[in-house]
N, C-alpha and C positions, 0 to 999 in steps of 0.2 A: 521273859524279860521282867525285871523288877525296877523300881525307882532307883535303886543303887546303880543300875546300868546306864542311867540317863546321861551322865557326862560323856561317856564313850559313844553312846548311840547318837547323841546330838552332834558330836563332832563328825561322825560319819554322815549324818543327815545333811549338815551344811556343806560337807565336801562333795557329796554325790548329787545334791539337788540345790545348787547355789542360787538358782533363780526362783525356786518355789519351795524352799525348805519349810517343813512344819516348825512351829514354835514349840518350845519346851512345854508350854501350857497345853497345847493340843496333844502332845504325846502323853503328858500326865493324865489328861482326860481319857485317852484311850486305855491307859493302864488301869484307871479307876473302874472301868467296866469289865475288868478281868475278874473272875472267869465267866461272869454272867453272859455277856454277848461278845466278848473279845478274847483273842488268843494271840499273844505276842511271844516270840522266841528270839534268841540270839545264838550266833555261832561263834565259838571261841577257838582261836589258834594261837599257839605260843603265848598263852596267858592273857590275850587281849581279844576284845570283841572285834570281829572282822565283818559281820553281817547281822542283819536283823530282819524280821518279817512280822506282819500282823494280819489278822483275820477278824472280820466282823461276821456274826452269824445270828440270824433270827428266823424262826420257823424253818422253812425248807429252802431258804436262800442264804448264800454266803457271798462275801465280797473280800477280795484281797485288798487290804488297806494300803499296804506298802511292802516293798522288798528292796533292800539296799545291801550291796556287797562292795567292799572296798576294791578299787581298781586292781590292786596287785593280787587279789584273790578271785577276780572274775575269770571264768573259764576253767576253774578247778573243781567244779561240781558243788560248790557251797550254795550257790543260788538255787540249783536244782533240788538240793537237799532241803532247803528252806521251803520251796514251793511244795515239795512232796509232803512235808509236815503239815502245811496249811491244808492241802487237799485231804489228808488223813483226818485232821481235826474236823473239817467240814463234814466229812462222812460220819464221824463219831457223833456229831451233833444233829444228824438227820437231814442235812442239806441235800437237795436233789440237783442243784446247779450252783455254780460259782461264777462270779463276775469280776471284772477288773477294768481299769482304765490304764492305758500306757501312752506315753508321748508318741505322737506320730513320727517324730524324728529319732526314735530309739529303736533302730532296726535290730540290734542285738537282743534286747529284751523281747521284742515282738517274736523273734525267732525262737527264743526259749519257750515262750508261752504257746506258740503253735506246736512245738515239739511235744509239749505236755497236753495237747489235745484241745487247746482253746481256739475258738473261731471268732473272727471279726464279725461283729453284729451291728456296728454303727459308728458314727463319729460325733464327738462333742466339739463343735467349732469353738476355737479360741478358748479352750478350757483352762489352759495354764496361764500364769501371770504374764508371761512374755508373749502371749497370743498364739502359742502352738496348739494345734488340735490334739485331742485325745482320741485314741482308738478304743472303742468299747469292745470287750471280748467276753465270751461265755464258754463254759465247759459244763456239759451235763455230767452228773456223778452217778456212777453205778453203785449198787449196794456195797 
């Protein structure tokens, strides 16, 4: 992902996360740390961005910062491909485990993460702006 992608990315961000969307400034801040501690990617179909994902990595720990897939592309494997890329990048950077938070009310995303070997390790009460809890998840990474 580059700054040139931000108009499309921010439109997806607002559409997919209407209650707690990141600001463009927050996204620019993430991109400013590429490639030092961040890795952001986009998926393109029919000439437009349909998904994006981001990773933060420091020392032997990585965090999935965000994954968003337009509704009409969910269930097509795009989200899994994005997560696969983040896992591969975390390994390339020497991470031994990767963490994420997911909305407690997002059963579809939780199922995807469990399919990819993430385990629930805790709850962050009222983590999201609307008061929804976040489920904390972790996956240990092999070499």
